[in-house]
C-alpha positions in Angstrom: 26.1 0.9 -44.2 26.2 -1.4 -40.4 25.7 -4.5 -42.7 27.3 -7.1 -40.5 24.5 -9.1 -38.7 24.8 -9.0 -34.9 23.8 -12.8 -33.1 21.2 -11.2 -30.8 18.0 -10.2 -31.7 17.5 -6.8 -34.1 15.1 -6.0 -30.9 18.1 -6.0 -28.7 19.0 -2.4 -29.9 15.8 -1.0 -28.1 15.5 -3.7 -25.0 16.9 -0.7 -23.3 14.9 2.3 -24.4 13.4 4.9 -22.1 11.1 4.9 -19.6 7.9 6.7 -20.4 7.1 10.0 -18.9 4.6 8.2 -16.4 7.4 6.2 -15.6 9.4 8.6 -14.8 7.2 10.3 -12.7 8.2 7.8 -9.9 11.2 10.3 -9.1 8.4 12.3 -7.1 7.8 9.0 -5.1 9.3 8.0 -2.0 12.9 6.4 -2.9 12.9 2.6 -3.4 16.3 1.0 -2.5 17.3 -2.3 -3.3 19.1 -4.6 -0.8 20.1 -7.8 -2.1 21.0 -10.9 0.5 22.9 -13.0 -2.2 24.7 -16.5 -1.9 27.8 -16.6 -4.1 29.8 -19.3 -3.3 32.4 -19.4 -0.3 35.9 -21.0 -0.6 34.6 -24.0 1.5 31.4 -24.4 -0.8 29.0 -23.2 1.6 27.1 -19.8 0.3 28.3 -16.7 2.2 25.6 -14.0 2.9 26.4 -10.9 1.6 24.2 -7.6 1.6 24.8 -5.0 -1.6 23.1 -2.0 -1.7 21.8 -0.9 -5.6 19.9 1.6 -6.8 17.6 3.8 -4.6 14.6 4.6 -6.9 12.6 2.7 -9.4 14.2 0.9 -12.4 14.2 2.1 -15.8 15.8 -0.1 -18.3 17.2 -3.8 -18.3 19.7 -5.5 -20.7 21.3 -8.4 -21.0 24.7 -8.6 -22.1 25.6 -10.5 -25.5 26.4 -13.9 -23.8 23.6 -13.4 -20.6 26.6 -13.7 -18.2 25.9 -9.8 -17.2 22.7 -7.7 -16.4 22.8 -3.9 -16.9 19.9 -1.6 -15.2 19.2 1.7 -15.5 17.3 3.5 -12.5 16.3 7.1 -11.6 18.8 7.6 -9.0 20.6 8.9 -12.2 23.1 5.8 -12.4 23.3 2.3 -13.8 24.7 -0.7 -12.5 26.5 -4.0 -13.9 25.7 -7.4 -12.3 27.1 -10.7 -12.5 23.9 -12.7 -13.4 25.2 -16.1 -11.7 26.6 -14.5 -8.9 24.4 -11.7 -7.7 27.5 -9.4 -7.4 27.5 -5.9 -8.6 30.4 -5.6 -10.8 30.4 -1.9 -11.6 28.2 1.4 -11.3 28.4 3.9 -13.8 27.9 7.4 -12.1 28.0 10.6 -14.1 24.8 11.3 -15.6 23.2 14.2 -13.1 19.6 13.3 -14.2 17.8 10.2 -14.2 19.2 7.6 -16.5 15.9 6.4 -18.9 17.6 3.4 -21.1 21.2 1.2 -20.8 22.3 -0.9 -23.8 24.9 -3.6 -24.6 26.9 -3.5 -27.9 27.2 -6.9 -29.8 30.6 -7.5 -28.0 29.9 -6.4 -24.5 32.6 -4.5 -24.3 30.8 -1.4 -24.3 27.5 0.0 -22.7 25.4 3.1 -23.7 23.1 5.1 -21.5 20.5 7.7 -22.0 19.7 10.4 -19.4 17.2 13.0 -19.2 20.2 15.2 -18.5 20.2 15.7 -22.2 23.4 13.7 -23.1 24.1 10.2 -24.0 27.3 8.4 -22.5 29.1 5.5 -23.7 31.1 3.2 -21.3 33.7 0.8 -21.2 32.3 -2.2 -19.4 35.1 -3.4 -18.0 36.4 -0.6 -16.0 32.9 1.2 -15.9 34.4 4.5 -17.5 33.1 7.1 -19.5 34.4 6.7 -23.2 32.1 9.4 -24.6 29.7 12.0 -23.9 27.4 12.7 -26.4 25.6 16.2 -26.5 23.3 17.9 -29.0 19.6 17.1 -28.2 17.5 20.1 -26.9 15.8 17.9 -24.7 16.0 14.6 -22.8 17.3 11.9 -24.1 15.0 8.8 -23.3 16.5 6.1 -26.2 19.5 4.8 -27.2 20.6 1.9 -29.8 23.5 0.4 -31.0 23.7 -0.3 -34.5 24.5 -4.2 -35.3 27.9 -3.6 -36.0 28.4 -1.4 -32.9 30.0 1.5 -34.8 27.2 3.6 -34.5 24.6 4.9 -31.9 21.2 6.1 -32.4 19.3 8.0 -29.9 15.9 9.4 -29.4 14.6 12.4 -27.9 11.5 14.6 -26.1 12.9 17.5 -28.8 11.1 15.2 -31.4 14.4 14.1 -32.9 16.6 10.9 -33.4 20.1 11.6 -33.9 23.0 8.9 -35.3 26.4 9.5 -33.9 30.1 7.7 -34.7 30.6 5.6 -31.6 33.9 5.9 -32.1 34.6 10.1 -32.2 31.1 11.0 -30.9 30.6 12.9 -34.0 26.7 13.7 -34.9 26.1 12.0 -38.3 22.5 12.7 -38.9 19.5 14.4 -37.5 15.9 12.8 -38.2 13.3 15.3 -37.6 9.7 14.7 -38.9 7.9 13.9 -35.9 5.5 16.1 -34.3 5.5 14.9 -31.2 8.3 13.4 -28.1 10.3 10.4 -29.8 10.3 7.7 -27.3 11.6 4.6 -28.9 14.6 4.0 -32.1 15.8 0.8 -33.2 18.4 -0.3 -35.9 17.4 -3.0 -38.5 19.4 -6.2 -38.1 21.0 -5.1 -41.3 21.6 -1.8 -40.2 20.3 -0.4 -43.5 17.1 1.2 -41.7 16.7 3.0 -38.3 12.7 3.1 -37.3 11.4 5.8 -34.5 8.3 5.6 -32.4 7.0 8.8 -31.3 4.1 10.5 -28.9 2.9 11.9 -32.3 1.2 8.3 -32.3 2.6 7.3 -35.6 6.5 5.2 -36.0 9.0 6.3 -38.9 11.2 4.2 -40.8 14.4 5.7 -41.9 17.3 5.4 -44.5 20.1 4.8 -41.8 22.7 5.9 -44.6 21.2 9.3 -45.4 18.3 9.8 -42.7 15.8 9.9 -45.9 12.3 8.7 -44.3 11.1 5.8 -46.1 7.6 5.4 -44.2 5.2 6.7 -41.8 3.2 3.8 -39.8 -0.1 4.9 -38.6 -2.9 3.1 -36.9 -2.5 3.5 -32.8 -5.0 5.7 -31.5 -2.7 6.9 -28.8 1.3 7.8 -28.5 3.7 5.2 -29.0 6.4 4.8 -26.7 8.0 1.4 -27.9 9.9 0.3 -31.1 11.7 -3.3 -32.4 12.7 -5.2 -35.2 12.3 -8.5 -35.6 15.5 -10.7 -36.0 14.7 -11.4 -39.4 14.1 -7.6 -40.4 10.8 -8.1 -42.3 8.5 -7.1 -39.1 8.5 -4.0 -36.9 6.8 -4.1 -33.6 5.0 -0.7 -31.9 3.7 -0.6 -28.4 1.5 1.9 -27.5 -0.5 3.9 -24.6 -3.5 2.8 -26.0 -2.8 -0.9 -24.6 -1.8 -2.6 -27.9 1.1 -3.7 -30.0 1.3 -3.7 -33.5 3.3 -5.8 -36.0 4.1 -4.5 -39.4 5.3 -5.3 -42.4 8.9 -3.6 -43.2 8.7 -2.9 -46.6 5.6 -2.0 -47.3 4.2 -0.5 -44.1 1.3 -2.9 -44.2 -0.3 -3.7 -40.6 0.0 -7.3 -40.1 -1.3 -7.9 -36.5 -2.5 -5.8 -33.5 -2.3 -7.5 -30.3 -4.2 -6.6 -27.6 -5.2 -7.9 -23.7 -2.8 -5.2 -21.3 -5.1 -3.6 -18.8 -3.0 0.0 -18.9 -0.2 1.1 -21.7 2.4 -0.7 -23.3 6.1 0.8 -22.1 8.4 -1.8 -23.8 8.5 -4.7 -26.2 11.2 -7.2 -27.4 11.3 -9.9 -30.1 13.1 -13.0 -28.8 15.8 -14.1 -30.9 14.3 -16.2 -33.1 11.4 -14.1 -33.8 8.4 -16.2 -32.7 7.3 -14.4 -29.8 6.9 -11.0 -28.7 7.4 -9.9 -25.1 5.5 -6.4 -23.6 5.7 -4.8 -20.4 2.7 -3.1 -19.4 1.7 -0.1 -17.0 -0.6 -2.7 -15.7 2.2 -4.7 -13.8 2.3 -7.7 -16.2 4.6 -8.9 -18.9 3.0 -11.3 -21.5 4.5 -13.4 -23.9 2.7 -13.3 -27.6 3.1 -15.7 -30.5 4.5 -13.1 -32.8 2.8 -15.1 -35.7 -0.9 -15.1 -34.6 -1.1 -12.8 -31.5 -2.0 -15.3 -29.2 -1.2 -15.1 -25.4 1.3 -17.6 -24.2 2.2 -16.3 -20.9 1.5 -13.8 -19.0 4.3 -12.8 -15.9 3.5 -10.6 -13.4 6.5 -8.3 -11.8 4.6 -8.0 -8.6 6.3 -4.1 -8.3 3.9 -2.1 -10.0 4.4 -0.9 -13.7 6.8 -3.1 -15.6 9.0 -0.7 -17.4 11.5 -2.7 -19.6 11.8 -6.2 -21.2 14.5 -7.9 -22.7 15.4 -11.4 -23.9 18.8 -12.9 -23.2 20.6 -13.8 -26.6 19.7 -17.4 -26.4 16.0 -16.7 -25.6 16.5 -18.6 -22.7 15.9 -15.8 -20.3 13.5 -12.7 -20.1 14.1 -10.0 -17.7 12.1 -7.1 -16.9 12.4 -4.0 -15.1 10.1 -2.2 -12.9 9.1 0.9 -11.6 8.7 -0.5 -8.0 12.5 -1.2 -7.9 12.3 -4.6 -8.7 13.9 -6.2 -11.3 13.2 -9.9 -12.5 14.4 -13.0 -14.7 12.2 -15.9 -16.0 12.7 -18.9 -17.6 11.1 -17.9 -21.2 9.9 -21.4 -21.9 8.8 -22.4 -18.8 7.7 -19.0 -17.2 9.3 -20.0 -13.7 10.7 -17.3 -12.0 14.7 -17.7 -11.5 15.9 -14.6 -10.4 14.3 -11.8 -8.2 16.5 -8.7 -7.3 13.3 -7.1 -5.3 13.8 -4.4 -2.6 12.2 -1.2 -1.7 13.5 -0.8 1.2 15.6 -3.4 3.8 13.3 -6.5 3.4 14.6 -6.9 0.1 16.2 -10.3 -1.1 17.7 -12.1 -3.9 16.0 -15.3 -5.0 18.2 -17.7 -7.3 17.1 -20.8 -8.9 19.7 -23.4 -9.6 19.5 -23.1 -13.3 20.9 -19.6 -13.2 24.2 -20.9 -11.8 24.3 -19.9 -8.0 22.9 -21.4 -4.5 19.4 -20.2 -2.8 20.1 -17.5 -0.2 16.9 -17.7 1.4 13.7 -18.4 0.4 12.4 -18.2 -3.2 9.7 -15.7 -3.7 6.8 -17.8 -3.9 7.6 -20.7 -2.6 6.8 -22.3 0.6 3.2 -21.6 2.4 1.6 -18.3 2.1 2.0 -15.4 -0.5 4.9 -14.4 -1.8 7.4 -11.6 -0.3 5.9 -7.9 -0.6 8.1 -4.5 -1.8 8.1 -1.9 1.1 8.0 1.8 1.0 11.0 3.6 2.0 11.2 4.4 5.7 8.9 1.4 6.5 8.7 0.1 9.8 7.3 -3.1 11.4 4.1 -2.7 12.8 1.1 -4.7 14.5 -0.3 -7.0 11.8 2.2 -7.2 9.5 3.0 -10.7 8.6 6.9 -11.8 8.2 8.4 -14.5 7.1 11.9 -15.0 8.8 14.2 -17.5 7.0 17.5 -19.1 8.8 19.8 -20.6 5.8 20.0 -24.7 6.6 18.0 -24.5 9.9 14.6 -25.4 9.1 13.7 -25.8 12.6 14.3 -21.9 13.3 12.9 -20.8 10.2 8.9 -20.1 10.2 7.3 -19.5 6.9 4.8 -16.7 8.5 4.5 -15.0 11.4 2.1 -12.1 12.7 3.3 -9.3 14.8 0.9 -9.4 17.7 -0.9 -6.1 19.1 1.9 -5.9 22.0 4.5 -5.3 19.1 6.0 -8.8 19.6 6.7 -12.0 17.2 7.1 -15.8 18.6 9.8 -17.8 17.1 11.2 -21.3 17.2 14.3 -21.8 20.0 14.5 -18.1 21.1 10.7 -17.5 21.7 9.5 -14.0 22.2 11.3 -10.9 20.0 10.3 -7.3 20.1 9.9 -6.3 16.6 7.8 -2.9 16.9 9.1 0.1 15.2 12.4 -2.1 13.6 12.9 -2.3 9.7 13.4 -5.4 8.5 17.3 -5.1 8.4 17.8 -4.1 11.9 15.5 -7.2 12.8 17.5 -9.4 11.1 20.5 -8.0 13.1 18.6 -9.2 16.2 17.5 -12.1 15.1 21.0 -13.3 14.2 22.3 -12.3 17.8 19.5 -14.0 19.5 19.9 -17.0 17.1 24.0 -17.0 17.8 23.6 -18.1 21.3 22.0 -21.8 19.7 23.2 -21.7 16.1 26.9 -21.2 14.8 27.1 -18.5 12.3 23.3 -17.9 11.6 22.3 -16.5 8.5 19.0 -14.8 8.7 16.7 -13.3 6.3 13.5 -11.2 6.9 11.0 -10.9 4.4 7.7 -9.3 4.6 4.5 -11.3 3.4 1.8 -8.8 4.4 1.8 -5.0 5.6 -1.2 -4.8 7.4 -0.4 -1.9 10.0 -0.2 1.1 7.3 -3.4 2.1 5.4 -4.5 4.8 3.3 -8.2 5.7 3.4 -10.6 6.9 0.3 -13.8 8.7 0.5 -16.1 10.0 -2.0 -16.8 8.9 -5.3 -15.1 5.5 -5.5 -17.0 2.1 -5.4 -15.6 0.9 -2.0 -14.9 3.4 0.4 -12.7 3.0 3.5 -9.5 1.8 4.0 -6.6 0.4 1.8 -3.6 -1.5 3.4 -0.4 -0.8 1.6 0.8 -4.0 1.3 3.4 -2.6 -1.1 4.7 0.8 -2.8 1.3 2.1 -3.9 0.4 5.2 -6.2 -2.9 7.1 -6.2 -3.7 5.8 -9.4 -3.7 2.1 -7.9 -5.2 3.2 -4.5 -8.0 4.0 -6.5 -8.1 0.8 -8.4 -7.7 -1.0 -4.8 -10.9 0.9 -3.8 -13.0 -0.7 -6.9 -12.1 2.7 -9.5 -14.4 5.7 -9.6 -18.2 5.8 -9.4 -20.0 7.4 -12.7 -20.7 10.7 -10.7 -17.0 11.3 -9.6 -15.4 14.7 -10.4 -12.5 13.1 -12.2 -10.8 16.9 -12.6 -10.9 17.5 -9.1 -9.5 14.9 -6.6 -7.2 15.9 -4.1 -5.0 13.6 -1.2 -5.0 15.1 2.3 -1.4 14.3 3.9 0.3 15.6 7.3 3.4 16.7 7.3 5.3 18.4 10.0 2.1 18.9 11.9 0.4 20.7 8.9 -1.7 19.3 6.6 -1.3 19.4 2.7 -3.7 18.9 0.1 -2.5 17.6 -3.4 -4.6 18.0 -6.5 -5.0 14.7 -8.8 -6.5 15.4 -12.2 -7.5 11.5 -13.2 -8.0 12.6 -16.6 -5.0 13.7 -17.0 -2.8 11.3 -15.6 -4.7 8.4 -17.5 -3.6 10.5 -20.7 -0.1 10.3 -20.0 0.2 14.1 -18.9 1.1 16.0 -15.6 2.1 12.7 -14.3 3.9 13.8 -11.2 0.4 13.9 -10.4 0.3 10.1 -9.6 2.5 10.2 -6.3 3.1 7.7 -4.1 0.7 7.3 -1.4 2.2 7.1 2.1 0.6 6.0 5.7 -2.2 7.8 6.8 -3.2 9.5 3.6 -7.0 10.4 2.5 -7.7 10.8 -1.0 -10.8 12.4 -1.6 -13.0 12.3 -4.8 -15.7 14.6 -5.2 -19.0 13.7 -6.7 
């Protein structure tokens, strides 16, 4: 059964496994819309600037098509989208789920996509038209992970109802229900030959099953906390699991013997994936990084930053050249897996967003590359952000170096000074509004200017921490930030902090709200909806 080998990594079947409960709590945070300034080639060869709106909240999943020409991403806004990887052009929007889309994945020939959702269903889509082919219903809880069999004839789903199911991909018939875990099942993967299924659960175990009859073959125990991801190596002899305990473990499939334990992340590992040659393992973490490890020795090879909060998913392209990641902050990134160079960034969280493309992915650059030039890379901003005094901007005018500035600080009078057009009032504008203003002003001197505004640093918005933190006082909201991240920025809690009694004071509609935050629960992955996005003016109180 399912014996045709897929030319991609066996891990590809779970590259779009579901976002953890902690990650999904980001749905309670302020929306994080994408806006992409891309540069497809116009008829005369000059890049024409295009603004595209993608998802309005954080990302949960990412996967490359088998030929790596398209990228699918899923989001907390109940949709998944498909993008041309070389042109940065949105090809499809997959709409139909009525709750968060937790996972998206391609089949082996790139003609079908599958999504898993918190609405309790999985859906199969035509990858050309974006039309729904099948809706799979039968789970009693959220469907949080999905995987195609290597030959594409079957689908496996995992659910918070503590089961995994196998479905016929042509008819939608439920063929098997795998029951045996004592907790929610958050990861599912087919072996490369299709004969086995593996599941990862909140009960701190992984299980290996016979894919033909659903018989439980092995139970793998070794993690200290809940498991959220699982992946077979391409040759099918090894299995990798990722956990809230901040470790990944490699297992021998036939015996269940632990081969290797990998540690180095500062927080939970949400997703992992083998490179197509099986030599490397990529891990995505709550700590905001993707790490590449030698899958034989466990040696850390590279650490890559998502720069947009927790990294919720990670995926290799089919040839192993590209490594993609999705983040809770609404940013997707693609790196050269060998050099670690960033080649594509879909960044946003507000109007000051850009797609940065390296020519190695086949496109032209539109605007400055993240991390290029002087000064720090651009930062994400919360929805509703408006420019304030002290904020640092980057203004890029395409092919007009004399008009561009790598950094400019908003003065106390709300103005900035730019070449050619001199003083400009920017206070209270969104970055998108400022782009329109600058386009008009530069238009008096430059023919058809193409202006991109990026935020380099946000100093005008602050939250305040008092009580049992190591560094009391204001913290700048340089990007979208949760309560947990704000506490980390303040140096963490003191030994005398009452971790269960923390609260946030927030003023809304001239009324002061008190939002409870139980640090111990959130760290354990429980009631993570408390870990809200902090807003300017919030005060986090830590009793002692």
